[in-house]
C-alpha positions as CSV (number, residue, x, y, z in Angstrom):
1,M,86.2,-70.7,-75.8
2,C,87.0,-67.3,-74.0
3,L,87.8,-64.2,-76.1
4,G,89.6,-61.2,-74.7
5,V,88.9,-57.9,-76.8
6,P,91.4,-54.9,-77.3
7,G,89.9,-51.4,-76.2
8,K,91.3,-47.9,-75.7
9,I,91.1,-46.5,-72.3
10,I,89.2,-43.3,-72.3
11,E,88.7,-42.3,-68.8
12,K,90.4,-43.7,-65.8
13,Y,88.7,-43.3,-62.3
14,E,88.3,-45.0,-58.8
15,R,85.3,-46.6,-57.5
16,N,85.3,-47.9,-54.0
17,G,88.9,-48.1,-53.9
18,M,89.1,-50.1,-57.1
19,P,90.7,-48.5,-60.1
20,M,88.3,-48.6,-63.1
21,A,88.2,-47.2,-66.4
22,K,85.9,-46.4,-69.5
23,V,87.2,-48.7,-72.3
24,D,86.1,-47.8,-76.3
25,F,85.8,-50.7,-78.2
26,G,85.5,-49.2,-81.5
27,G,82.7,-47.0,-80.7
28,V,81.3,-49.0,-78.0
29,V,82.3,-47.9,-74.3
30,R,82.1,-50.3,-71.3
31,E,83.1,-50.0,-67.9
32,T,86.3,-52.1,-66.9
33,C,88.2,-53.0,-63.7
34,L,91.8,-52.0,-64.0
35,A,92.8,-54.1,-60.8
36,Y,95.0,-56.3,-62.8
37,V,96.7,-53.6,-64.6
38,P,96.7,-50.7,-62.2
39,E,99.6,-49.2,-64.0
40,A,97.3,-48.3,-67.3
41,Q,96.8,-44.7,-68.3
42,V,94.2,-43.1,-70.5
43,G,95.3,-43.5,-74.0
44,D,96.6,-47.1,-73.3
45,Y,95.2,-50.3,-75.3
46,C,94.4,-53.4,-72.9
47,I,92.9,-56.7,-73.7
48,V,89.3,-57.0,-71.6
49,H,87.7,-60.2,-70.6
50,V,84.3,-60.1,-68.8
51,G,84.9,-56.5,-67.6
52,F,88.7,-57.0,-66.4
53,A,91.4,-55.3,-68.4
54,L,94.0,-58.3,-68.1
55,N,97.4,-56.7,-69.8
56,L,98.1,-53.7,-72.0
57,V,99.2,-54.1,-75.5
58,S,100.5,-51.9,-78.1
59,E,98.2,-49.7,-80.4
60,Q,99.6,-52.0,-83.2
61,E,98.3,-55.1,-81.7
62,A,95.1,-53.9,-80.6
63,Q,94.5,-52.6,-84.1
64,E,95.8,-56.0,-86.1
65,T,93.5,-58.2,-83.5
66,L,90.3,-55.8,-84.1
67,A,91.1,-56.3,-87.8
68,L,91.0,-60.0,-87.6
69,L,87.7,-59.9,-85.3
70,R,86.3,-57.9,-88.2
71,Q,87.3,-60.9,-90.8
72,I,85.8,-63.5,-88.6
73,A,82.4,-61.5,-88.3
74,D,82.5,-60.9,-92.1
75,L,83.0,-64.6,-92.7
76,E,80.4,-65.5,-90.2
77,S,77.8,-63.1,-92.2
78,E,78.6,-64.9,-95.3
79,L,79.0,-68.4,-94.4
80,G,76.1,-68.2,-91.5
81,P,76.8,-69.3,-87.9
82,P,78.5,-72.6,-87.3
83,P,76.0,-75.5,-86.7
84,G,75.6,-76.5,-83.0
């Protein structure tokens, strides 16, 4: 299963001709490639999968998705990881 996680772009720069950003995922900052969303700006929210921003989302969408991910994490901590 693939999972894209929303984060907020806090810095935008270029490296070797490639648009890049530092993206904040609720306190965890990761470097992200913006090649698929070169129009992205500092303050925008994007969905990131394996280091690539795939699309831009509203702050509301990002917050709703993060809330759901937190609920999933809370449920797993209560029930334990799935078997397998």
